Backbone bond lengths (Angstrom), bond angles and torsions (degrees), N, CA, C in turn:
res aa  C-N    CA-C-N  psi(-1)  N-CA   C-N-CA  omega(-1)  CA-C   N-CA-C  phi
1 M - - - 1.442 - - 1.543 110.91 -
2 S 1.337 108.53 86.17 1.508 113.42 -177.56 1.509 109.57 -103.94
3 T 1.345 114.74 133.14 1.468 121.66 179.99 1.534 108.64 -123.74
4 S 1.283 114.11 156.90 1.424 118.31 -178.46 1.548 113.91 -83.88
5 N 1.313 114.21 -21.95 1.522 119.12 -178.94 1.497 108.99 -96.39
6 P 1.373 119.84 120.58 1.484 119.06 -175.04 1.509 108.37 -74.15
7 D 1.389 122.29 -22.37 1.503 119.84 177.65 1.562 114.48 -65.53
8 Q 1.376 113.45 -33.10 1.481 121.17 178.23 1.526 111.81 -64.58
9 S 1.404 116.59 -34.86 1.454 118.37 178.96 1.511 114.27 -71.35
10 R 1.316 117.26 -19.28 1.431 120.09 175.72 1.472 116.67 -90.12
11 G 1.334 119.92 -6.98 1.405 123.92 175.87 1.565 114.26 84.44
12 P 1.291 115.42 -174.71 1.458 118.15 -177.37 1.552 114.75 -62.98
13 A 1.291 119.21 -27.94 1.427 119.35 177.91 1.474 111.87 -71.25
14 G 1.366 114.16 -35.86 1.494 117.81 -179.81 1.505 109.80 -69.61
15 Q 1.384 116.07 -37.92 1.473 119.60 -178.92 1.530 109.01 -69.53
16 L 1.324 120.34 -35.35 1.402 123.85 178.41 1.582 108.69 -65.59
17 L 1.322 115.26 -44.18 1.453 117.50 179.43 1.492 112.91 -65.58
18 A 1.302 117.70 -37.36 1.477 121.05 172.34 1.492 112.99 -64.51
19 S 1.296 119.16 -41.28 1.468 121.97 175.36 1.567 110.36 -60.48
20 L 1.292 116.07 -43.58 1.519 121.25 -177.03 1.544 108.40 -67.06
21 R 1.322 118.57 -38.51 1.421 125.90 176.51 1.565 108.34 -61.02
22 G 1.304 117.21 -46.14 1.513 123.31 177.85 1.563 107.08 -63.87
23 L 1.227 118.42 -42.57 1.536 119.19 -179.47 1.445 112.16 -63.75
24 V 1.335 114.32 -44.06 1.553 119.22 179.86 1.528 106.99 -67.28
25 A 1.244 121.45 -43.04 1.479 122.79 177.70 1.529 110.08 -57.63
26 T 1.374 118.33 -46.28 1.447 120.86 176.48 1.464 114.71 -61.16
27 A 1.345 115.40 -39.39 1.487 117.04 176.78 1.469 113.05 -67.53
28 I 1.337 117.77 -36.97 1.498 118.47 178.19 1.545 108.94 -72.11
29 E 1.284 118.56 -36.89 1.459 117.06 174.22 1.521 114.75 -62.21
30 T 1.365 115.94 -42.20 1.466 118.30 175.14 1.465 114.64 -62.55
31 G 1.354 115.39 -40.76 1.463 122.69 177.06 1.505 111.59 -59.95
32 R 1.350 114.87 -45.27 1.462 120.85 -176.42 1.557 107.97 -65.89
33 T 1.365 118.46 -41.26 1.434 119.85 177.42 1.531 114.02 -62.21
34 R 1.318 112.79 -40.03 1.465 118.52 177.24 1.588 112.08 -66.78
35 L 1.293 116.07 -35.25 1.508 119.56 179.26 1.501 106.88 -71.03
36 E 1.364 121.01 -38.38 1.426 122.16 175.99 1.509 112.94 -60.40
37 L 1.360 114.88 -42.29 1.484 122.29 177.25 1.551 107.34 -60.32
38 L 1.267 117.98 -50.08 1.437 127.91 178.64 1.517 110.22 -52.39
39 T 1.319 116.26 -48.93 1.536 121.41 178.55 1.491 108.02 -62.03
40 V 1.311 119.76 -49.39 1.445 121.37 -178.05 1.582 109.77 -56.38
41 E 1.313 117.20 -47.80 1.418 123.19 -178.45 1.592 111.85 -60.66
42 V 1.343 114.21 -40.05 1.363 117.93 -176.05 1.607 108.83 -72.53
43 Q 1.264 116.22 -37.91 1.490 121.34 175.45 1.484 109.15 -63.16
44 E 1.304 120.56 -48.06 1.452 119.30 -178.89 1.501 112.07 -61.53
45 E 1.380 117.54 -39.34 1.459 120.32 179.65 1.488 111.82 -67.83
46 L 1.307 117.94 -35.02 1.461 120.74 174.13 1.490 116.23 -66.23
47 H 1.371 116.47 -43.20 1.363 119.98 170.23 1.498 118.32 -60.47
48 R 1.348 114.53 -44.33 1.426 120.08 -179.61 1.566 109.28 -66.02
49 T 1.293 117.94 -38.65 1.466 121.28 178.08 1.528 112.30 -70.15
50 A 1.317 118.27 -37.64 1.428 119.64 177.32 1.502 111.77 -67.77
51 R 1.328 116.20 -39.61 1.507 120.30 177.94 1.503 108.67 -65.94
52 M 1.320 119.28 -44.28 1.500 120.03 175.68 1.493 114.72 -57.89
53 L 1.235 114.73 -43.57 1.482 121.60 179.60 1.462 112.49 -62.74
54 L 1.285 117.32 -46.03 1.437 122.34 -179.09 1.575 111.69 -68.09
55 L 1.351 115.42 -45.20 1.460 116.46 174.25 1.538 112.18 -61.72
56 G 1.270 114.93 -40.81 1.495 120.16 -179.34 1.454 109.74 -63.87
57 L 1.357 121.16 -42.39 1.414 121.05 178.49 1.544 112.59 -66.06
58 I 1.285 117.93 -41.05 1.443 119.93 174.22 1.496 114.75 -61.74
59 A 1.309 114.86 -42.08 1.504 120.23 175.79 1.507 110.50 -62.36
60 V 1.295 118.40 -43.75 1.408 119.30 -176.62 1.531 111.87 -67.13
61 L 1.361 114.75 -43.34 1.489 116.70 175.86 1.453 115.03 -60.75
62 A 1.342 115.57 -46.46 1.475 118.41 -178.01 1.547 110.31 -70.32
63 A 1.312 119.73 -39.94 1.437 121.22 179.87 1.564 110.81 -66.80
64 S 1.344 115.94 -38.10 1.490 123.83 177.73 1.513 109.09 -56.83
65 A 1.348 114.82 -53.23 1.465 117.62 -177.65 1.497 111.30 -63.80
66 G 1.381 118.92 -43.80 1.437 118.27 178.63 1.507 114.83 -65.84
67 V 1.219 116.11 -40.43 1.493 119.50 176.09 1.504 113.48 -64.34
68 L 1.272 117.14 -43.56 1.465 123.55 175.59 1.468 111.15 -56.69
69 F 1.329 119.63 -48.05 1.455 119.82 179.70 1.544 112.28 -74.34
70 A 1.262 118.51 -30.85 1.404 117.25 176.64 1.561 110.38 -68.21
71 G 1.330 115.81 -42.73 1.495 119.54 174.20 1.495 116.05 -56.36
72 L 1.350 113.04 -45.43 1.376 120.29 177.18 1.553 112.65 -63.86
73 T 1.367 119.66 -37.98 1.377 120.23 -179.70 1.592 108.99 -66.32
74 V 1.355 116.08 -40.74 1.470 116.92 178.50 1.552 110.23 -64.37
75 I 1.264 117.62 -39.82 1.477 119.91 -178.30 1.521 106.70 -68.30
76 F 1.271 120.99 -45.92 1.463 121.58 179.82 1.573 113.30 -61.72
77 A 1.375 113.33 -35.49 1.454 117.57 -179.51 1.496 110.26 -65.76
78 F 1.285 122.75 -35.43 1.378 128.22 -179.61 1.519 115.42 -102.13
79 W 1.282 117.12 20.00 1.518 124.28 -173.39 1.499 110.35 -61.67
80 D 1.342 117.49 -46.12 1.483 120.55 -175.76 1.527 113.05 -77.33
81 T 1.336 119.90 -23.63 1.423 119.37 -173.48 1.542 115.68 -110.69
82 H 1.373 116.95 -52.54 1.410 120.28 -176.76 1.561 114.22 -134.69
83 R 1.310 115.02 51.57 1.425 117.66 -174.40 1.559 115.55 -60.14
84 I 1.285 116.23 -37.80 1.525 122.29 177.75 1.542 109.00 -60.78
85 L 1.278 115.45 -52.05 1.498 123.55 -178.35 1.469 109.40 -62.06
86 A 1.340 119.72 -45.69 1.450 122.53 -179.78 1.529 108.53 -61.77
87 S 1.305 119.03 -47.60 1.469 123.64 179.98 1.562 108.74 -58.45
88 A 1.336 118.08 -46.85 1.537 119.67 -179.22 1.552 110.51 -66.56
89 L 1.307 119.35 -36.10 1.449 119.99 175.40 1.534 116.36 -66.96
90 V 1.316 112.35 -38.08 1.484 119.80 176.20 1.502 108.98 -66.73
91 T 1.367 118.01 -45.04 1.483 118.70 178.77 1.401 111.35 -65.55
92 G 1.341 121.82 -38.31 1.491 124.06 177.96 1.516 110.37 -60.36
93 A 1.339 115.85 -45.66 1.421 121.41 -175.11 1.579 109.82 -64.88
94 F 1.340 111.67 -41.64 1.529 115.00 175.11 1.525 113.10 -59.11
95 S 1.303 113.61 -43.25 1.429 121.71 178.23 1.538 115.11 -60.08
96 L 1.337 114.15 -42.14 1.422 123.74 177.19 1.568 112.23 -63.37
97 V 1.242 113.31 -45.40 1.463 119.90 177.81 1.498 110.20 -63.87
98 A 1.290 119.71 -42.11 1.425 124.98 -179.09 1.535 109.70 -63.75
99 A 1.376 116.22 -43.21 1.482 119.67 177.38 1.521 111.95 -62.67
100 I 1.285 114.71 -47.51 1.536 117.30 177.82 1.469 113.38 -58.35
101 A 1.338 115.41 -40.35 1.495 116.97 177.60 1.493 113.09 -64.75
102 A 1.365 115.39 -40.97 1.460 122.37 -179.18 1.589 108.31 -60.94
103 F 1.281 118.34 -42.53 1.422 121.58 -176.93 1.543 107.53 -68.80
104 Q 1.383 117.54 -39.16 1.425 117.44 178.98 1.538 115.72 -65.17
105 V 1.289 113.50 -34.58 1.470 119.16 176.90 1.466 111.58 -68.50
106 R 1.362 117.29 -43.59 1.467 121.37 177.69 1.576 107.26 -63.90
107 S 1.305 121.04 -39.09 1.468 119.88 -176.89 1.567 109.60 -68.84
108 R 1.296 117.45 -38.54 1.489 120.89 179.39 1.454 112.18 -69.49
109 L 1.314 119.64 -38.34 1.420 120.58 176.08 1.543 113.37 -68.88
110 A 1.263 118.49 -30.07 1.429 122.67 178.21 1.465 108.81 -75.65
111 S 1.299 126.51 -29.85 1.397 127.18 -172.77 1.498 116.50 -98.55
112 R 1.379 115.01 0.58 1.539 119.79 -179.12 1.564 107.54 -74.22
113 P 1.341 116.58 154.17 1.432 121.02 -179.15 1.543 109.47 -68.46
114 P 1.321 115.21 155.75 1.457 121.00 -179.66 1.508 108.78 -62.49
115 F 1.349 119.28 146.54 1.405 125.46 176.72 1.536 112.29 -63.73
116 L 1.262 119.51 131.07 1.469 125.79 178.10 1.552 110.07 66.32
117 Q 1.277 119.13 36.90 1.497 123.73 -176.81 1.504 111.27 -59.08
118 G 1.455 115.71 -46.52 1.439 121.20 -177.04 1.523 112.68 -64.89
119 T 1.325 116.02 -39.04 1.467 119.00 -179.38 1.462 111.97 -66.91
120 L 1.393 114.76 -46.65 1.449 119.75 178.56 1.546 113.03 -59.14
121 A 1.336 116.33 -37.12 1.437 121.05 179.67 1.459 114.30 -65.40
122 E 1.415 113.61 -41.81 1.453 121.95 175.64 1.562 111.41 -60.25
123 L 1.360 112.96 -45.81 1.487 115.98 179.83 1.494 113.70 -64.40
124 V 1.328 119.22 -33.07 1.412 122.81 176.71 1.588 109.79 -64.99
125 Q 1.338 111.44 -43.32 1.544 115.15 179.13 1.475 107.57 -63.82
126 D 1.353 119.46 -43.73 1.478 123.09 179.28 1.571 110.82 -53.80
127 E 1.307 113.66 -49.32 1.395 121.67 -179.99 1.545 111.63 -56.03
128 G 1.284 112.11 -51.27 1.553 118.47 179.12 1.503 111.36 -59.03
129 R 1.343 119.77 -42.80 1.420 121.00 176.63 1.458 113.92 -63.35
130 L 1.335 118.70 -38.18 1.455 123.55 -179.89 1.494 111.36 -66.97
131 R 1.412 115.59 -37.50 1.433 117.86 -177.76 1.592 110.01 -75.65
132 D 1.302 114.33 -31.66 1.490 117.29 -178.42 1.579 108.08 -82.60
133 G 1.250 118.87 -20.74 1.392 119.88 -177.90 1.565 112.22 83.24
134 S 1.283 116.92 14.60 1.500 121.07 -177.28 1.566 105.71 -96.73
135 P 1.353 114.44 151.32 1.503 116.53 -178.74 1.479 116.22 -73.17
């Protein structure tokens, strides 16, 4: 009794074992794919965060120097006549700019997409497919 399919020669238990191996292999492949997606998303987020921090640091340093010298220029220009008023106005302007910047940062942090959004969406799709039994 010679057959061309080796699973048939092992009987139902062999076919079941082969099916289970295929299922485990598919699960491992799906898990590996999801981990690769997770890795890509984490790397993208790290690069984006590092770039934002570097640009933010450069902007803060340059703006701080410019604003400091502008404020000193205003104070020195009014030194003989209204130095207290000039100092108060410069301080108020700096405080206003700091408040606006703080609100902008808070707004941007609140509106950014959730971390690992793509990976979570794929996992939800995988769960739905497994529950429905569709490929």
